[in-house]
C-alpha positions in Angstrom: -80.5 38.6 150.4 -78.3 39.1 147.4 -75.3 37.5 149.1 -77.0 34.1 149.2 -79.3 31.8 147.2 -82.6 30.8 148.8 -84.6 27.8 147.6 -87.9 26.5 149.2 -90.1 23.5 148.9 -93.7 24.2 149.8 -96.7 21.9 149.8 -99.5 24.4 149.5 -102.3 22.0 150.4 -105.0 21.8 147.8 -108.2 23.8 148.3 -110.3 21.8 150.7 -113.6 23.3 152.2 -113.3 21.0 155.2 -110.1 22.8 156.3 -112.2 25.5 157.9 -110.1 28.4 159.0 -107.2 26.8 157.2 -108.9 26.8 153.9 -106.5 28.2 151.3 -108.5 31.5 151.0 -107.8 32.1 154.7 -104.1 31.2 154.4 -103.2 33.0 151.2 -102.5 36.3 152.8 -100.0 34.8 155.2 -98.4 32.9 152.4 -97.9 36.0 150.3 -96.6 38.0 153.2 -94.1 35.2 154.0 -92.8 34.9 150.4 -92.6 38.7 150.0 -90.7 38.9 153.3 -88.2 36.1 152.7 -87.8 36.6 148.9 -86.7 33.1 147.9 -85.0 32.8 144.5 -86.9 29.6 143.7 -90.0 28.0 145.2 -91.1 24.5 144.4 -94.8 24.1 145.1 -96.8 20.9 145.4 -100.6 20.6 145.4 -101.0 23.7 143.3 -104.4 24.3 141.8 -105.9 26.8 139.4 -107.1 28.8 142.4 -103.8 29.0 144.2 -101.9 29.6 140.9 -104.1 32.5 140.1 -103.8 34.1 143.5 -100.0 33.7 143.7 -99.3 34.8 140.1 -101.5 37.9 140.5 -99.6 39.0 143.6 -96.1 37.7 143.3 -95.2 39.9 140.3 -91.5 39.6 141.0 -91.8 35.9 140.0 -92.7 33.8 137.0 -94.7 30.7 138.0 -94.7 27.5 135.8 -97.6 25.1 136.5 -97.6 21.5 135.4 -101.0 19.8 135.9 -101.2 16.0 136.4 -104.4 14.8 134.7 -104.6 13.2 131.3 -106.4 16.3 129.9 -103.7 18.5 131.5 -106.1 19.8 134.1 -106.4 19.4 137.9 -103.9 19.7 140.7 -100.2 19.7 140.0 -96.7 21.2 140.6 -95.5 24.8 140.3 -92.1 26.4 140.2 -91.8 30.1 141.0 -88.6 31.8 139.7 -87.5 35.3 140.8 -87.3 37.2 137.5 -84.6 39.7 138.4 -82.1 37.0 139.3 -82.8 33.9 137.2 -84.0 33.0 133.7 -85.6 29.8 132.6 -83.8 28.2 129.7 -85.5 24.8 129.7 -88.6 23.2 131.2 -89.7 19.6 131.1 -92.5 17.7 132.7 -93.3 14.0 132.9 -95.5 11.5 134.6 -94.1 9.1 137.2 -95.1 5.9 135.4 -93.9 3.2 133.0 -94.7 5.6 130.2 -93.5 9.1 131.5 -94.6 11.0 128.4 -98.1 9.7 128.4 -100.4 12.3 130.0 -102.2 11.0 133.1 -100.2 7.7 133.2 -99.5 6.0 136.5 -98.1 2.8 138.0 -100.5 -0.1 138.5 -100.0 -0.1 142.3 -100.7 3.6 142.6 -103.5 5.6 144.0 -106.0 7.0 141.5 -104.1 10.2 141.2 -101.4 10.6 138.5 -98.1 12.0 139.7 -95.8 14.4 137.8 -92.3 15.8 138.0 -91.1 19.2 136.8 -87.5 19.7 135.6 -86.4 23.3 135.2 -83.0 24.4 133.7 -82.3 27.8 135.3 -79.6 30.3 134.7 -78.2 33.1 136.9 -78.6 36.4 135.0 -75.5 37.9 136.6 -73.0 35.1 136.1 -74.5 32.7 133.5 -74.3 29.8 136.0 -76.7 27.0 135.1 -78.4 24.5 137.4 -81.3 22.1 137.4 -84.3 21.8 139.7 -86.5 18.8 140.0 -89.8 19.3 141.8 -91.7 16.1 142.7 -94.7 14.9 144.7 -94.7 11.1 145.2 -97.8 9.0 145.8 -99.5 9.4 149.2 -100.9 5.9 149.5 -98.8 3.2 147.7 -95.4 2.3 149.0 -94.5 0.4 145.7 -95.6 3.5 143.7 -93.3 5.7 145.7 -90.3 3.3 145.1 -91.1 3.2 141.4 -91.7 6.9 141.3 -88.4 7.8 142.8 -86.6 5.3 140.6 -88.3 6.9 137.6 -87.1 10.4 138.7 -83.6 9.4 139.5 -83.2 7.5 136.2 -84.4 10.5 134.3 -82.2 12.9 136.2 -79.1 10.7 135.7 -79.7 10.7 132.0 -80.0 14.5 131.9 -76.8 14.8 134.0 -74.9 12.7 131.5 -76.1 14.9 128.6 -75.2 18.2 130.4 -73.7 17.9 133.9 -74.9 20.8 136.1 -75.5 21.4 139.8 -79.0 20.4 140.8 -81.6 20.3 143.5 -84.2 17.6 143.9 -87.0 18.6 146.3 -90.6 18.2 147.2 -93.1 16.0 149.1 -91.8 12.4 149.0 -94.6 11.1 151.3 -92.0 8.9 152.8 -90.3 9.1 156.2 -86.5 9.0 156.7 -86.4 5.2 157.6 -88.5 4.2 154.6 -87.3 2.2 151.6 -88.0 5.2 149.4 -85.6 7.4 151.3 -83.0 4.7 151.7 -83.1 4.2 147.9 -82.6 8.0 147.5 -79.8 8.2 149.9 -77.9 5.3 148.3 -78.5 5.9 144.6 -75.0 5.3 143.1 -75.4 6.3 139.5 -76.0 9.9 140.4 -75.6 10.4 144.2 -77.9 12.9 145.9 -77.4 14.4 149.4 -80.0 15.7 151.8 -79.5 19.3 152.9 -82.1 19.7 155.6 -82.3 16.6 157.9 -79.1 17.8 159.6 -81.2 20.5 161.3 -82.7 17.9 163.7 -86.4 18.8 163.7 -88.7 15.8 163.6 -91.6 16.8 161.3 -92.5 18.5 158.1 -96.2 17.5 157.9 -98.3 18.5 160.9 -101.9 18.5 159.6 -102.6 21.8 161.3 -101.5 20.0 164.5 -104.6 17.8 164.2 -102.7 14.7 162.8 -99.8 12.6 163.7 -96.6 14.5 162.7 -94.5 13.1 159.8 -91.2 13.9 158.2 -91.9 13.6 154.5 -90.5 16.6 152.7 -86.9 16.9 151.4 -84.4 19.0 149.7 -81.6 17.0 148.0 -78.7 18.3 145.9 -75.6 17.1 144.2 -72.5 16.5 146.3 -70.7 19.8 145.6 -73.9 21.9 146.2 -74.7 20.0 149.4 -71.2 20.5 150.7 -71.3 24.3 150.0 -71.7 26.6 153.0 -75.4 26.7 153.7 -78.1 27.0 156.4 -81.4 25.1 156.3 -84.7 25.1 158.2 -88.5 25.4 158.0 -91.2 28.1 158.0 -93.4 27.4 161.0 -95.5 30.6 160.9 -98.9 30.4 162.7 -101.4 33.0 163.8 -104.6 32.3 165.7 -104.7 28.7 164.5 -104.0 29.6 160.8 -100.9 28.1 159.3 -99.1 28.5 156.0 -100.1 25.0 155.1 -100.5 21.5 156.6 -96.8 21.1 155.9 -94.0 23.3 157.1 -92.1 24.6 154.0 -88.4 23.7 154.0 -85.7 26.0 152.9 -82.0 26.0 152.1 -79.9 29.1 151.9 -76.7 28.5 150.0 -73.7 30.9 149.9 -73.7 33.2 146.8 -70.8 31.3 145.3 -73.3 28.7 144.3 -74.4 31.1 141.6 -70.8 32.0 140.7 -71.1 35.4 142.5 -67.7 36.5 143.9 -67.1 38.8 146.9 
């Protein structure tokens, strides 16, 4: 819809043979159909792999996908940002590891799981109005509570520094692997140097991770924004598509639809 701006966070679920009918190869048709129907302006993907990137890039020709892999040799699973070509241009892209040495490929915190974690930072511009904003795509550690705390602190410190250099509206979204009453989310909600505001929890649903309805449901995915953006007229929700036991993913993707004024578009 051209009278609004639609942003989505989507944990794709890495390609796992044990997922049976919910293996990526069986879900990808539904994923493509959903994206082509909803036409988001930006999608932040987590658990992207070479396989999923190839499928999505080949079919989503209206988008450019930027893929940051997490391993030391720049291989493996990672994060992707899909940008709608006709509406937005990329004017800056940075990636770093959540670690004491963020620019060292494959680096991680000592308390972390074996898997490195990365963050993507994209500086995007509306082609029609020239309005610039930032997007931070992140996937925090799935095992270690201390690593999640250190990871979100690393991200927020980085974002605050960028905001001082060039203040812009921003979104900070992804799979935080932390529930709303966790220390990680309390830290996020009360970060004073550069306050961030959740745009989805107001909807009232109680889960984002469902494990194909085979696991205990958890609320662990978030879309944060700066104060002005979060206060703008918007709607939010999740994609809960399912057909014959096949889901989009083991997470429900979250979305926020913001009034077109976010992009500087007038009536």
